N, C-alpha and C positions, 0 to 999 in steps of 0.2 A: 546947313551948319558951322559957324564956325570954328576952320580947321587951330591949331593948335601949336605955336612956335615949338618950337625945340624946349629951349627953355621952361615955357612952362612944361610939356609932359616930363621934362623932369621931372621938375617941379610934380608930380602928380601921382610920378613910380613909386617917389618915398611916403606917400601917404598910405598911416595904415591898409591894408588888403588891397590897394589896388596894386600895385605892382602883382604880387599875387598871382591875382585873381586877371589880373591882360598876358601876363607870362601865359598861365593855365591856359586863356582862352589861345594862341597864338601853339601850344605844345599841341594841344589838341582837336586842332585843326589843320595841321602838319604833320599831327598822327596817321591821318586818314589815308594818305596817301602809299604808304609801306606796308600798313596791318591797321589794325580795329582798335579800336581805346581798349581792350587787355594787353592788345598787346607792347604796351610800354609801361617802365617803372609812372607813377603816384608820388615827386618831389612833393609837395601842395598837403602829402594826405597827413589828417592830425587825430589818424587811430597810433596806439601805442604809441604818446608820444612821453609815453616816460622811460620805452627801450632805447638806452644808448647807440644800438644796434640800428635801430631805424632814426634814431633820428642823423647819425652818421650817413648813412644810404640815400636819406632826404639834402645832405648836405652836398654829397658828393653831387650826387645827379642834380641838382638844382645850381650850380657852380661848373658842371661837365657842359649840363643845356643850354648853358646862358655864353658857354664857349668856343659850342657851333652855330648858335649863330650870329659870330657875328661876322659880317663878311672877307677878313680877315684869314679869316683858316678855311675858309673853302680857298679859297684863292690861294695858299699853299697847298691844300689837296693839288687842285687842278695842274698847280704848276711842278710841284713834285713826278705827276702822272704824265705832262708834256716833256719833260727830260728823259725821262727814262723811256716817252718813244726816240725823241731826238736824238737821245746820246750813242742809239746804235748804226742812226750815222753818218758820227763821227771819229766814231771808238773801232779798236785792230777787233776786226769783223771775225765772230768767232770760228769759223769753221777755216781760220786759214793762222792760231796762233798753230795752233803744235799741231802739222798740218802732215812728219811727215813723210813728205813731197819729195822728189828728187833734188828735183829746182835747191829747192830751202838746203837741203841735206850738203848740196856741193857748192854754196855760195855760204860760209857762213861771215857773217856779220856783227859788230859788238853791240847796234842798235838792239838785236832777237833776245835780251832780258825787255828790250821798253816792250818791245808791237809785238813777240812772238817773230814768228816765223813770216807773218803779215811786211814785214819790213819787205822782204825779198821779192814771198810772191805777188804783191801788184806793181813790185816796179819790173822784173819781167820782161824781157821782151827778147823774143825771136821771128823766126820765118815763119808766117800763118801758111795756108795748107794751101794756096792759091797762086803760091812765093813770095806772097810782095814780105819784105824783110820788115825790120824793126819793130813792126806788131807788137803789145802787149796782150801775156800769155793771161789776164786776166783784166781787162781794161775795163775799168776805176772811176771816175771823179776827181781823184788826189782830196779825200776827205776826210783821211783819218790825222788826228788833228790833238788828239789825246792817246796818253800812253795806255797803257792795263792800270800800269797801277791806279794812274789820275783816274779813267774810269768806273774803277769802282769806288773808289771811293767816295766818286760821285752816286755810285751805285747804291750805297750806304747808307748818304744821307737820307736819297728818297729813300729807300725801303722805309727808312729811322721815322720818316714824316707822318710814309703811310699807316705804318704802324701807331703810331701816335696819336690821329686820328680815331683808328678803334677804336683805341682803350676809352678814348672819350664819347667815344659811342657807349662804350660798355657804361662804362662814368653812368653816362644819361642814363642807360636802366638800370639801374641802381645798385653796380658790379651783379648783376643776378642774370646769370649763362639762361636762363633759362629763358626769359627774355630777348635777353640780343642774340639766340636764337628759335627766333619764336615763327613756326611755319607761316611757310609764306614767302616772299621778296623781302623779309628780311632775314630771314633764314638764308633763302637763296646768298644775294647779297654781302653777307658778310660771310657765308662761307669760303665763297668762289676769290674774298679781297687776301685770305688769310690763309689760301691754297696757292695763290699766287703770288702772295710776299713770302711766303719759303722754297719756292721756284724756284725764285730768284736770288732769295739770301744763301740756301745750298751753291745757288751755281754761280751765288761772288767767294762763297769759303771753297769748297773744293774742284773751282772752276771747268765745276759738272755743264757742259755749253749743251746737253739736251732736253736740261733742267729750262736753261734757258729761254733758246727756240720753242719752246712751249708756252712759257709764260708770256711770251711776246707775244705771240699770238693774239 
């Protein structure tokens, strides 16, 4: 069978009934990846077409479902996750921002407001146990490229991006939390994502390093 060009496909989707049918097939196939058919909202349902709330839910689900299907939305999601992972290698480490170590208390610096105690601790040198002098107390690769404030702003942007994706997923489920937390893989994945985002957000807002370590695992 001859394949259609992109122009032909675009024209076919405009025909009455073809577009909804095509997306219905796609949604049905993709839906079986992590939940049975009844675990998803059906925006193509013609039941209660006189109900304004049903019409609004159908519209929201249809729009959100279309947005999620675009590759650039998935790229934004993956990009935010990778940035959060890479961020831990270029930001001031959580363990030394407010360490109360003697080396930091004895070496006050103007950079403490930007890097916490890390500027002093990671740059500290002394005599090693074997007697060799001028050795790093805490060996590192010198990759602290961001200040604490910069790393927090980047983390908040990534958190918002991931949260916005979950809002689209909720909209795709017709703003129905029963479907959003449908038993099985959907419930586990969405719950894990929300817990992780809550830990990350709390860690950024209140400087809770314990929650930041948990969310990075």
